[in-house]
LODRENVEX-820533 format. One record per residue (C-alpha): chain; x, y, z. Coordinates in steps of 0.2 Angstrom, whole numbers, plus 5000, padded with zeros to 4 digits. Layout:
<nodes>
node cadena: A x: X y: Y z: Z
...
</nodes>
This chain:
<nodes>
node cadena: A x: 5000 y: 5000 z: 5000
node cadena: A x: 5014 y: 5012 z: 5004
node cadena: A x: 5022 y: 5009 z: 4988
node cadena: A x: 5006 y: 5013 z: 4979
node cadena: A x: 5004 y: 5029 z: 4989
node cadena: A x: 5022 y: 5035 z: 4985
node cadena: A x: 5019 y: 5031 z: 4967
node cadena: A x: 5003 y: 5040 z: 4967
node cadena: A x: 5010 y: 5055 z: 4976
node cadena: A x: 5024 y: 5056 z: 4963
node cadena: A x: 5012 y: 5057 z: 4949
node cadena: A x: 5000 y: 5069 z: 4957
node cadena: A x: 5015 y: 5080 z: 4959
node cadena: A x: 5018 y: 5079 z: 4941
node cadena: A x: 4999 y: 5084 z: 4938
node cadena: A x: 4998 y: 5097 z: 4951
node cadena: A x: 5015 y: 5105 z: 4950
node cadena: A x: 5025 y: 5100 z: 4934
node cadena: A x: 5011 y: 5103 z: 4921
node cadena: A x: 5006 y: 5120 z: 4927
node cadena: A x: 5022 y: 5123 z: 4938
node cadena: A x: 5033 y: 5125 z: 4922
node cadena: A x: 5026 y: 5143 z: 4920
node cadena: A x: 5027 y: 5148 z: 4939
node cadena: A x: 5040 y: 5160 z: 4944
node cadena: A x: 5043 y: 5157 z: 4963
node cadena: A x: 5047 y: 5171 z: 4975
node cadena: A x: 5055 y: 5171 z: 4992
node cadena: A x: 5050 y: 5181 z: 5007
node cadena: A x: 5031 y: 5182 z: 5007
node cadena: A x: 5032 y: 5185 z: 5026
node cadena: A x: 5015 y: 5188 z: 5035
node cadena: A x: 4998 y: 5193 z: 5028
node cadena: A x: 4998 y: 5198 z: 5010
node cadena: A x: 4984 y: 5210 z: 5014
node cadena: A x: 4978 y: 5220 z: 5028
node cadena: A x: 4963 y: 5208 z: 5031
node cadena: A x: 4965 y: 5190 z: 5036
node cadena: A x: 4956 y: 5176 z: 5028
node cadena: A x: 4942 y: 5167 z: 5037
node cadena: A x: 4947 y: 5155 z: 5051
node cadena: A x: 4959 y: 5141 z: 5046
node cadena: A x: 4962 y: 5148 z: 5028
node cadena: A x: 4979 y: 5151 z: 5021
node cadena: A x: 4973 y: 5158 z: 5005
node cadena: A x: 4955 y: 5164 z: 5002
node cadena: A x: 4948 y: 5171 z: 4985
node cadena: A x: 4930 y: 5174 z: 4985
node cadena: A x: 4923 y: 5156 z: 4987
node cadena: A x: 4940 y: 5147 z: 4985
node cadena: A x: 4948 y: 5143 z: 5002
node cadena: A x: 4965 y: 5134 z: 5003
node cadena: A x: 4969 y: 5129 z: 5021
node cadena: A x: 4984 y: 5123 z: 5031
node cadena: A x: 4982 y: 5105 z: 5024
node cadena: A x: 4983 y: 5111 z: 5006
node cadena: A x: 4999 y: 5121 z: 5011
node cadena: A x: 5007 y: 5106 z: 5020
node cadena: A x: 5004 y: 5095 z: 5005
node cadena: A x: 5011 y: 5107 z: 4992
node cadena: A x: 5026 y: 5110 z: 5004
node cadena: A x: 5029 y: 5091 z: 5005
node cadena: A x: 5029 y: 5090 z: 4986
node cadena: A x: 5041 y: 5104 z: 4984
node cadena: A x: 5053 y: 5097 z: 4997
node cadena: A x: 5052 y: 5080 z: 4988
node cadena: A x: 5056 y: 5088 z: 4972
node cadena: A x: 5071 y: 5097 z: 4978
node cadena: A x: 5077 y: 5082 z: 4988
node cadena: A x: 5076 y: 5071 z: 4973
node cadena: A x: 5085 y: 5084 z: 4962
node cadena: A x: 5099 y: 5089 z: 4974
node cadena: A x: 5101 y: 5072 z: 4984
node cadena: A x: 5114 y: 5074 z: 4998
node cadena: A x: 5116 y: 5093 z: 4994
node cadena: A x: 5099 y: 5096 z: 5000
node cadena: A x: 5097 y: 5103 z: 5017
node cadena: A x: 5079 y: 5105 z: 5023
node cadena: A x: 5084 y: 5117 z: 5037
node cadena: A x: 5093 y: 5129 z: 5026
node cadena: A x: 5079 y: 5128 z: 5013
node cadena: A x: 5065 y: 5130 z: 5026
node cadena: A x: 5061 y: 5148 z: 5023
node cadena: A x: 5062 y: 5147 z: 5005
node cadena: A x: 5050 y: 5131 z: 5004
node cadena: A x: 5038 y: 5140 z: 5015
node cadena: A x: 5037 y: 5156 z: 5005
node cadena: A x: 5037 y: 5146 z: 4988
node cadena: A x: 5023 y: 5135 z: 4994
node cadena: A x: 5012 y: 5149 z: 4999
node cadena: A x: 5015 y: 5158 z: 4982
node cadena: A x: 5010 y: 5142 z: 4973
node cadena: A x: 4994 y: 5142 z: 4983
node cadena: A x: 4991 y: 5160 z: 4979
node cadena: A x: 4994 y: 5158 z: 4960
node cadena: A x: 4984 y: 5142 z: 4960
node cadena: A x: 4969 y: 5151 z: 4968
node cadena: A x: 4970 y: 5166 z: 4956
node cadena: A x: 4971 y: 5154 z: 4940
node cadena: A x: 4956 y: 5144 z: 4946
node cadena: A x: 4946 y: 5159 z: 4949
node cadena: A x: 4951 y: 5167 z: 4932
node cadena: A x: 4947 y: 5150 z: 4923
node cadena: A x: 4929 y: 5150 z: 4931
node cadena: A x: 4927 y: 5169 z: 4926
node cadena: A x: 4931 y: 5164 z: 4908
node cadena: A x: 4919 y: 5149 z: 4908
node cadena: A x: 4932 y: 5136 z: 4908
node cadena: A x: 4926 y: 5119 z: 4916
node cadena: A x: 4933 y: 5103 z: 4922
node cadena: A x: 4919 y: 5090 z: 4920
node cadena: A x: 4917 y: 5074 z: 4930
node cadena: A x: 4922 y: 5064 z: 4915
node cadena: A x: 4938 y: 5073 z: 4914
node cadena: A x: 4941 y: 5070 z: 4933
node cadena: A x: 4938 y: 5052 z: 4930
node cadena: A x: 4949 y: 5051 z: 4915
node cadena: A x: 4963 y: 5060 z: 4924
node cadena: A x: 4962 y: 5049 z: 4939
node cadena: A x: 4962 y: 5033 z: 4929
node cadena: A x: 4978 y: 5039 z: 4919
node cadena: A x: 4988 y: 5041 z: 4935
node cadena: A x: 5001 y: 5026 z: 4935
node cadena: A x: 5001 y: 5025 z: 4954
node cadena: A x: 4983 y: 5020 z: 4954
node cadena: A x: 4986 y: 5005 z: 4942
node cadena: A x: 4990 y: 4987 z: 4948
node cadena: A x: 5003 y: 4975 z: 4941
node cadena: A x: 4992 y: 4971 z: 4926
node cadena: A x: 4990 y: 4989 z: 4922
node cadena: A x: 4972 y: 4990 z: 4927
node cadena: A x: 4965 y: 5004 z: 4938
node cadena: A x: 4966 y: 4999 z: 4957
node cadena: A x: 4952 y: 5005 z: 4967
node cadena: A x: 4961 y: 5000 z: 4983
node cadena: A x: 4977 y: 5010 z: 4978
node cadena: A x: 4966 y: 5025 z: 4974
node cadena: A x: 4956 y: 5025 z: 4990
node cadena: A x: 4972 y: 5021 z: 5000
node cadena: A x: 4981 y: 5036 z: 4993
node cadena: A x: 4966 y: 5048 z: 4994
node cadena: A x: 4963 y: 5043 z: 5012
node cadena: A x: 4981 y: 5045 z: 5017
node cadena: A x: 4984 y: 5062 z: 5008
node cadena: A x: 4967 y: 5071 z: 5007
node cadena: A x: 4956 y: 5062 z: 5020
node cadena: A x: 4941 y: 5061 z: 5009
node cadena: A x: 4938 y: 5058 z: 4990
node cadena: A x: 4928 y: 5075 z: 4990
node cadena: A x: 4943 y: 5085 z: 4995
node cadena: A x: 4954 y: 5076 z: 4983
node cadena: A x: 4942 y: 5079 z: 4968
node cadena: A x: 4940 y: 5097 z: 4973
node cadena: A x: 4958 y: 5099 z: 4973
node cadena: A x: 4960 y: 5090 z: 4956
node cadena: A x: 4946 y: 5100 z: 4948
node cadena: A x: 4955 y: 5117 z: 4953
node cadena: A x: 4971 y: 5111 z: 4946
node cadena: A x: 4963 y: 5105 z: 4930
node cadena: A x: 4955 y: 5123 z: 4928
node cadena: A x: 4972 y: 5131 z: 4932
node cadena: A x: 4980 y: 5120 z: 4919
node cadena: A x: 4967 y: 5125 z: 4906
node cadena: A x: 4970 y: 5143 z: 4909
node cadena: A x: 4989 y: 5141 z: 4908
node cadena: A x: 4987 y: 5133 z: 4891
node cadena: A x: 4976 y: 5147 z: 4886
node cadena: A x: 4989 y: 5160 z: 4891
node cadena: A x: 5003 y: 5150 z: 4883
node cadena: A x: 4993 y: 5149 z: 4867
node cadena: A x: 4995 y: 5168 z: 4865
node cadena: A x: 5014 y: 5168 z: 4864
node cadena: A x: 5021 y: 5166 z: 4846
node cadena: A x: 5039 y: 5165 z: 4839
node cadena: A x: 5041 y: 5167 z: 4820
node cadena: A x: 5054 y: 5158 z: 4811
node cadena: A x: 5063 y: 5174 z: 4806
node cadena: A x: 5064 y: 5179 z: 4825
node cadena: A x: 5071 y: 5161 z: 4829
node cadena: A x: 5084 y: 5162 z: 4815
node cadena: A x: 5089 y: 5179 z: 4821
node cadena: A x: 5091 y: 5173 z: 4839
node cadena: A x: 5100 y: 5158 z: 4833
node cadena: A x: 5112 y: 5168 z: 4823
node cadena: A x: 5114 y: 5180 z: 4838
node cadena: A x: 5119 y: 5166 z: 4849
node cadena: A x: 5131 y: 5157 z: 4837
node cadena: A x: 5141 y: 5173 z: 4832
node cadena: A x: 5158 y: 5175 z: 4840
node cadena: A x: 5172 y: 5189 z: 4839
node cadena: A x: 5190 y: 5189 z: 4843
node cadena: A x: 5196 y: 5205 z: 4851
node cadena: A x: 5212 y: 5213 z: 4858
node cadena: A x: 5211 y: 5224 z: 4872
node cadena: A x: 5222 y: 5236 z: 4883
node cadena: A x: 5219 y: 5236 z: 4901
node cadena: A x: 5226 y: 5250 z: 4911
node cadena: A x: 5227 y: 5247 z: 4930
node cadena: A x: 5220 y: 5261 z: 4940
node cadena: A x: 5227 y: 5254 z: 4957
node cadena: A x: 5244 y: 5247 z: 4953
node cadena: A x: 5259 y: 5255 z: 4944
node cadena: A x: 5269 y: 5244 z: 4932
node cadena: A x: 5286 y: 5237 z: 4937
node cadena: A x: 5299 y: 5250 z: 4937
node cadena: A x: 5287 y: 5265 z: 4941
node cadena: A x: 5285 y: 5261 z: 4960
node cadena: A x: 5283 y: 5275 z: 4973
node cadena: A x: 5300 y: 5279 z: 4981
node cadena: A x: 5302 y: 5282 z: 5000
node cadena: A x: 5303 y: 5301 z: 4996
node cadena: A x: 5287 y: 5301 z: 4987
node cadena: A x: 5278 y: 5291 z: 5000
node cadena: A x: 5285 y: 5303 z: 5014
node cadena: A x: 5279 y: 5318 z: 5003
node cadena: A x: 5262 y: 5310 z: 5001
node cadena: A x: 5261 y: 5307 z: 5020
node cadena: A x: 5266 y: 5325 z: 5024
node cadena: A x: 5253 y: 5332 z: 5012
node cadena: A x: 5239 y: 5321 z: 5016
node cadena: A x: 5240 y: 5316 z: 5035
node cadena: A x: 5221 y: 5315 z: 5037
node cadena: A x: 5218 y: 5304 z: 5022
node cadena: A x: 5232 y: 5292 z: 5028
node cadena: A x: 5225 y: 5291 z: 5046
node cadena: A x: 5207 y: 5288 z: 5039
node cadena: A x: 5214 y: 5274 z: 5029
node cadena: A x: 5222 y: 5266 z: 5044
node cadena: A x: 5206 y: 5269 z: 5055
node cadena: A x: 5195 y: 5261 z: 5041
node cadena: A x: 5205 y: 5246 z: 5039
node cadena: A x: 5211 y: 5241 z: 5056
node cadena: A x: 5211 y: 5223 z: 5054
node cadena: A x: 5224 y: 5224 z: 5040
node cadena: A x: 5235 y: 5233 z: 5053
node cadena: A x: 5235 y: 5219 z: 5067
node cadena: A x: 5248 y: 5206 z: 5070
node cadena: A x: 5243 y: 5189 z: 5077
node cadena: A x: 5252 y: 5181 z: 5092
node cadena: A x: 5268 y: 5173 z: 5086
node cadena: A x: 5282 y: 5162 z: 5092
node cadena: A x: 5300 y: 5160 z: 5087
node cadena: A x: 5306 y: 5142 z: 5088
node cadena: A x: 5319 y: 5130 z: 5083
node cadena: A x: 5319 y: 5112 z: 5078
node cadena: A x: 5329 y: 5096 z: 5074
node cadena: A x: 5321 y: 5085 z: 5061
node cadena: A x: 5323 y: 5066 z: 5059
node cadena: A x: 5316 y: 5062 z: 5042
node cadena: A x: 5304 y: 5047 z: 5040
node cadena: A x: 5304 y: 5042 z: 5021
node cadena: A x: 5288 y: 5039 z: 5013
node cadena: A x: 5282 y: 5021 z: 5014
node cadena: A x: 5294 y: 5017 z: 5028
node cadena: A x: 5291 y: 5000 z: 5037
node cadena: A x: 5286 y: 5001 z: 5055
node cadena: A x: 5303 y: 4995 z: 5061
node cadena: A x: 5312 y: 5009 z: 5050
node cadena: A x: 5300 y: 5022 z: 5058
node cadena: A x: 5304 y: 5015 z: 5075
node cadena: A x: 5323 y: 5017 z: 5072
node cadena: A x: 5321 y: 5035 z: 5067
node cadena: A x: 5311 y: 5038 z: 5083
node cadena: A x: 5325 y: 5030 z: 5093
node cadena: A x: 5338 y: 5042 z: 5085
node cadena: A x: 5327 y: 5057 z: 5090
node cadena: A x: 5325 y: 5051 z: 5107
node cadena: A x: 5343 y: 5049 z: 5109
node cadena: A x: 5346 y: 5066 z: 5103
node cadena: A x: 5334 y: 5073 z: 5115
node cadena: A x: 5342 y: 5064 z: 5129
node cadena: A x: 5359 y: 5072 z: 5125
node cadena: A x: 5351 y: 5090 z: 5125
node cadena: A x: 5343 y: 5087 z: 5142
node cadena: A x: 5360 y: 5081 z: 5148
node cadena: A x: 5368 y: 5097 z: 5144
node cadena: A x: 5372 y: 5097 z: 5125
node cadena: A x: 5369 y: 5112 z: 5115
node cadena: A x: 5353 y: 5112 z: 5105
node cadena: A x: 5362 y: 5122 z: 5091
node cadena: A x: 5376 y: 5110 z: 5091
node cadena: A x: 5365 y: 5094 z: 5090
node cadena: A x: 5355 y: 5102 z: 5076
node cadena: A x: 5370 y: 5106 z: 5066
node cadena: A x: 5376 y: 5088 z: 5069
node cadena: A x: 5360 y: 5078 z: 5067
node cadena: A x: 5346 y: 5088 z: 5059
node cadena: A x: 5340 y: 5082 z: 5042
node cadena: A x: 5332 y: 5099 z: 5038
node cadena: A x: 5344 y: 5107 z: 5026
node cadena: A x: 5335 y: 5124 z: 5027
node cadena: A x: 5338 y: 5126 z: 5046
node cadena: A x: 5352 y: 5114 z: 5051
node cadena: A x: 5366 y: 5127 z: 5048
node cadena: A x: 5357 y: 5140 z: 5059
node cadena: A x: 5355 y: 5128 z: 5074
node cadena: A x: 5337 y: 5123 z: 5068
node cadena: A x: 5330 y: 5141 z: 5068
node cadena: A x: 5313 y: 5142 z: 5061
node cadena: A x: 5311 y: 5161 z: 5063
node cadena: A x: 5294 y: 5167 z: 5069
node cadena: A x: 5277 y: 5161 z: 5064
node cadena: A x: 5258 y: 5162 z: 5069
node cadena: A x: 5246 y: 5149 z: 5071
node cadena: A x: 5241 y: 5140 z: 5055
node cadena: A x: 5257 y: 5143 z: 5046
node cadena: A x: 5266 y: 5127 z: 5052
node cadena: A x: 5262 y: 5109 z: 5055
node cadena: A x: 5255 y: 5104 z: 5072
node cadena: A x: 5271 y: 5097 z: 5078
node cadena: A x: 5280 y: 5114 z: 5076
node cadena: A x: 5265 y: 5124 z: 5082
node cadena: A x: 5266 y: 5115 z: 5098
node cadena: A x: 5279 y: 5129 z: 5102
node cadena: A x: 5264 y: 5139 z: 5107
node cadena: A x: 5261 y: 5128 z: 5121
node cadena: A x: 5278 y: 5130 z: 5130
node cadena: A x: 5287 y: 5145 z: 5138
node cadena: A x: 5304 y: 5151 z: 5130
node cadena: A x: 5318 y: 5139 z: 5133
node cadena: A x: 5307 y: 5124 z: 5135
node cadena: A x: 5309 y: 5108 z: 5124
node cadena: A x: 5296 y: 5097 z: 5117
node cadena: A x: 5295 y: 5078 z: 5118
node cadena: A x: 5299 y: 5069 z: 5102
node cadena: A x: 5284 y: 5074 z: 5090
node cadena: A x: 5278 y: 5065 z: 5074
node cadena: A x: 5276 y: 5078 z: 5060
node cadena: A x: 5272 y: 5077 z: 5041
node cadena: A x: 5291 y: 5074 z: 5037
node cadena: A x: 5296 y: 5064 z: 5052
node cadena: A x: 5300 y: 5067 z: 5070
node cadena: A x: 5304 y: 5084 z: 5078
node cadena: A x: 5312 y: 5090 z: 5093
node cadena: A x: 5305 y: 5108 z: 5095
node cadena: A x: 5312 y: 5122 z: 5106
node cadena: A x: 5302 y: 5138 z: 5110
node cadena: A x: 5314 y: 5152 z: 5109
node cadena: A x: 5302 y: 5168 z: 5111
node cadena: A x: 5284 y: 5172 z: 5112
node cadena: A x: 5279 y: 5187 z: 5103
node cadena: A x: 5262 y: 5195 z: 5108
node cadena: A x: 5252 y: 5202 z: 5093
node cadena: A x: 5240 y: 5217 z: 5093
node cadena: A x: 5237 y: 5232 z: 5083
node cadena: A x: 5252 y: 5239 z: 5074
node cadena: A x: 5254 y: 5257 z: 5079
node cadena: A x: 5249 y: 5270 z: 5066
node cadena: A x: 5267 y: 5277 z: 5066
node cadena: A x: 5274 y: 5260 z: 5061
node cadena: A x: 5263 y: 5258 z: 5046
node cadena: A x: 5259 y: 5276 z: 5041
node cadena: A x: 5273 y: 5277 z: 5028
node cadena: A x: 5267 y: 5261 z: 5019
node cadena: A x: 5249 y: 5267 z: 5019
node cadena: A x: 5255 y: 5283 z: 5011
node cadena: A x: 5265 y: 5273 z: 4998
node cadena: A x: 5249 y: 5263 z: 4994
node cadena: A x: 5238 y: 5279 z: 4992
node cadena: A x: 5251 y: 5288 z: 4982
node cadena: A x: 5253 y: 5273 z: 4971
node cadena: A x: 5234 y: 5272 z: 4968
node cadena: A x: 5233 y: 5290 z: 4964
node cadena: A x: 5248 y: 5289 z: 4952
node cadena: A x: 5241 y: 5273 z: 4944
node cadena: A x: 5224 y: 5282 z: 4942
node cadena: A x: 5232 y: 5297 z: 4934
node cadena: A x: 5243 y: 5286 z: 4923
node cadena: A x: 5228 y: 5275 z: 4917
node cadena: A x: 5217 y: 5290 z: 4913
node cadena: A x: 5231 y: 5299 z: 4904
node cadena: A x: 5235 y: 5284 z: 4893
node cadena: A x: 5217 y: 5280 z: 4890
node cadena: A x: 5213 y: 5297 z: 4884
node cadena: A x: 5229 y: 5296 z: 4873
node cadena: A x: 5223 y: 5280 z: 4865
node cadena: A x: 5206 y: 5286 z: 4863
node cadena: A x: 5212 y: 5301 z: 4854
node cadena: A x: 5223 y: 5291 z: 4843
node cadena: A x: 5209 y: 5280 z: 4838
node cadena: A x: 5198 y: 5295 z: 4834
node cadena: A x: 5212 y: 5301 z: 4823
node cadena: A x: 5212 y: 5285 z: 4813
node cadena: A x: 5225 y: 5275 z: 4821
node cadena: A x: 5222 y: 5257 z: 4826
node cadena: A x: 5222 y: 5253 z: 4844
node cadena: A x: 5236 y: 5240 z: 4841
node cadena: A x: 5247 y: 5253 z: 4834
node cadena: A x: 5243 y: 5267 z: 4847
node cadena: A x: 5247 y: 5254 z: 4861
node cadena: A x: 5263 y: 5248 z: 4853
node cadena: A x: 5269 y: 5266 z: 4852
node cadena: A x: 5267 y: 5268 z: 4871
node cadena: A x: 5275 y: 5251 z: 4875
node cadena: A x: 5258 y: 5244 z: 4881
node cadena: A x: 5253 y: 5226 z: 4880
node cadena: A x: 5238 y: 5220 z: 4870
node cadena: A x: 5229 y: 5205 z: 4877
node cadena: A x: 5221 y: 5193 z: 4865
node cadena: A x: 5208 y: 5182 z: 4874
node cadena: A x: 5203 y: 5171 z: 4859
node cadena: A x: 5185 y: 5169 z: 4853
node cadena: A x: 5171 y: 5176 z: 4863
node cadena: A x: 5153 y: 5172 z: 4863
node cadena: A x: 5139 y: 5184 z: 4869
node cadena: A x: 5135 y: 5181 z: 4887
node cadena: A x: 5123 y: 5190 z: 4898
node cadena: A x: 5137 y: 5194 z: 4911
node cadena: A x: 5148 y: 5201 z: 4898
node cadena: A x: 5163 y: 5190 z: 4903
node cadena: A x: 5179 y: 5192 z: 4894
node cadena: A x: 5193 y: 5179 z: 4899
node cadena: A x: 5207 y: 5187 z: 4908
node cadena: A x: 5197 y: 5203 z: 4911
node cadena: A x: 5180 y: 5201 z: 4919
node cadena: A x: 5163 y: 5205 z: 4916
node cadena: A x: 5157 y: 5220 z: 4906
node cadena: A x: 5141 y: 5219 z: 4896
node cadena: A x: 5144 y: 5236 z: 4889
node cadena: A x: 5161 y: 5231 z: 4883
node cadena: A x: 5155 y: 5214 z: 4875
node cadena: A x: 5141 y: 5223 z: 4866
node cadena: A x: 5153 y: 5236 z: 4859
node cadena: A x: 5164 y: 5222 z: 4853
node cadena: A x: 5150 y: 5214 z: 4843
node cadena: A x: 5145 y: 5231 z: 4836
node cadena: A x: 5162 y: 5234 z: 4829
node cadena: A x: 5166 y: 5230 z: 4811
node cadena: A x: 5183 y: 5226 z: 4802
node cadena: A x: 5183 y: 5242 z: 4792
node cadena: A x: 5184 y: 5252 z: 4808
node cadena: A x: 5189 y: 5239 z: 4821
node cadena: A x: 5196 y: 5250 z: 4835
node cadena: A x: 5184 y: 5258 z: 4848
node cadena: A x: 5188 y: 5274 z: 4856
node cadena: A x: 5176 y: 5271 z: 4870
node cadena: A x: 5185 y: 5268 z: 4887
node cadena: A x: 5176 y: 5255 z: 4898
node cadena: A x: 5179 y: 5253 z: 4917
node cadena: A x: 5180 y: 5235 z: 4921
node cadena: A x: 5184 y: 5232 z: 4940
node cadena: A x: 5200 y: 5242 z: 4943
node cadena: A x: 5205 y: 5244 z: 4925
node cadena: A x: 5202 y: 5256 z: 4910
node cadena: A x: 5200 y: 5246 z: 4895
node cadena: A x: 5200 y: 5249 z: 4876
node cadena: A x: 5196 y: 5236 z: 4863
node cadena: A x: 5199 y: 5232 z: 4845
node cadena: A x: 5190 y: 5219 z: 4834
node cadena: A x: 5202 y: 5206 z: 4826
node cadena: A x: 5190 y: 5194 z: 4818
node cadena: A x: 5172 y: 5190 z: 4817
node cadena: A x: 5165 y: 5172 z: 4817
node cadena: A x: 5149 y: 5171 z: 4807
node cadena: A x: 5141 y: 5154 z: 4807
node cadena: A x: 5135 y: 5146 z: 4791
node cadena: A x: 5117 y: 5143 z: 4786
node cadena: A x: 5119 y: 5124 z: 4791
node cadena: A x: 5124 y: 5129 z: 4809
node cadena: A x: 5110 y: 5141 z: 4811
node cadena: A x: 5097 y: 5129 z: 4804
node cadena: A x: 5103 y: 5116 z: 4816
node cadena: A x: 5100 y: 5126 z: 4831
node cadena: A x: 5085 y: 5136 z: 4825
node cadena: A x: 5072 y: 5124 z: 4831
node cadena: A x: 5079 y: 5123 z: 4848
node cadena: A x: 5081 y: 5142 z: 4849
node cadena: A x: 5063 y: 5144 z: 4844
node cadena: A x: 5057 y: 5132 z: 4857
node cadena: A x: 5068 y: 5141 z: 4870
node cadena: A x: 5061 y: 5158 z: 4865
node cadena: A x: 5043 y: 5152 z: 4865
node cadena: A x: 5045 y: 5146 z: 4883
node cadena: A x: 5053 y: 5162 z: 4888
node cadena: A x: 5039 y: 5172 z: 4880
node cadena: A x: 5026 y: 5160 z: 4889
node cadena: A x: 5034 y: 5162 z: 4905
node cadena: A x: 5035 y: 5181 z: 4903
node cadena: A x: 5017 y: 5182 z: 4897
node cadena: A x: 5011 y: 5172 z: 4912
node cadena: A x: 5021 y: 5181 z: 4925
node cadena: A x: 5015 y: 5198 z: 4918
node cadena: A x: 4997 y: 5192 z: 4919
node cadena: A x: 4998 y: 5183 z: 4936
node cadena: A x: 5007 y: 5199 z: 4944
node cadena: A x: 4994 y: 5211 z: 4937
node cadena: A x: 4979 y: 5199 z: 4942
node cadena: A x: 4987 y: 5197 z: 4960
node cadena: A x: 4989 y: 5216 z: 4962
node cadena: A x: 4971 y: 5219 z: 4956
node cadena: A x: 4964 y: 5206 z: 4968
node cadena: A x: 4974 y: 5212 z: 4983
node cadena: A x: 4969 y: 5230 z: 4980
node cadena: A x: 4951 y: 5226 z: 4979
node cadena: A x: 4953 y: 5216 z: 4996
node cadena: A x: 4947 y: 5200 z: 4988
node cadena: A x: 4963 y: 5190 z: 4989
node cadena: A x: 4967 y: 5187 z: 5007
node cadena: A x: 4983 y: 5178 z: 5012
node cadena: A x: 4989 y: 5174 z: 5029
node cadena: A x: 5005 y: 5164 z: 5031
node cadena: A x: 5005 y: 5165 z: 5050
node cadena: A x: 4993 y: 5150 z: 5051
node cadena: A x: 5006 y: 5139 z: 5043
node cadena: A x: 5013 y: 5126 z: 5055
node cadena: A x: 5016 y: 5108 z: 5058
</nodes>
């Protein structure tokens, strides 16, 4: 029986959600009552004589959760998705009520014969021989709806909503010419070159000197101080330790007896140090870390998270204390804590010159970028190609390869700029260079068209049908959403559509 119920629930989800839900646009954050007045007691959504209660809400919500769980698998988190599912489920009930109401006003009907035919076509209500199972039907209806009357009323409402959706969809059309134009639009590509002028960083060889940084600090003390105050976290130092170690390497794949032999060597070295031998001398003699052996194992200073756990154990001891023999990534360590360095906010005086240097660099980079951009634009206007103008100024042109149209305007190596990408497709090879300067993140960018990729008729024809279907669905979605939004606003303003999400629970 449970298998029949589950199968029936799956197919009812398809009937009630997938068929008409393909044109629904779901929203988040409906919140409390949609209108100033509340529906009658127990109702979540009320529109004239249409009342949808908490059981309708819970059923829709369960169906939505099942859809997302099946689609996302282990990635689905019901706790994270809870608010979204709540608001989405209420929005589905609202849209369903509006569509049912409008269908009735238009004189659309769902006859008893249609109800019977729909029920008999649900695979979950068929037995192993393919015949309609009254037992499966009654069991599912009782489990999900309580009574056949509630089930059939819900089914009738949704069939009416489905008919209205089809009526609305039938008003959307896409011509072959429109589909061909869209297919061509999507298949076209361009190759460009661009000059990107950084407004924050100067190129190598043009760094700000100490004298320039000091001059900037003297001329702009308030601005430097404001930068320090606004970015306090950047001017804090974590607690650190300075430590030394002696390493005894364990080779990858070493057998247990070989590992134990290395441990015994480390223990013997630790014993020598505890008996009075110099740590530095033992490190020089025995340590297998070539980077620190010659300096007595000195690791310098480091913060937590910068070394492996064995070395970071230095934070657990006072200066001068030795660790036991510790197993690390490379082998066994003996670690000595040499100094504890307390972190905190770096005084303004200690970083003011570097802040001034950064600000002076940003100012100089911005001035340089704007000057060069204006020069390049002027050269293009005068008839020179961007490539030649850039070469005269020892600037690098980047060539990202073939680019397709994208809504985000993404250009490899540069970032997103819909305006720049649109300009690239508007250029032609007779006048390939653009004098327009685009701001993309921290860069000023000018572009030149290198080549245009135009698909042949066979390629366009191959994608035209799919493009036409996609455009048609987009038009249907937009048409439906425009209609449902307008109708919802009208019903809310007339105080006929009442929604109260505060009764939702369980």
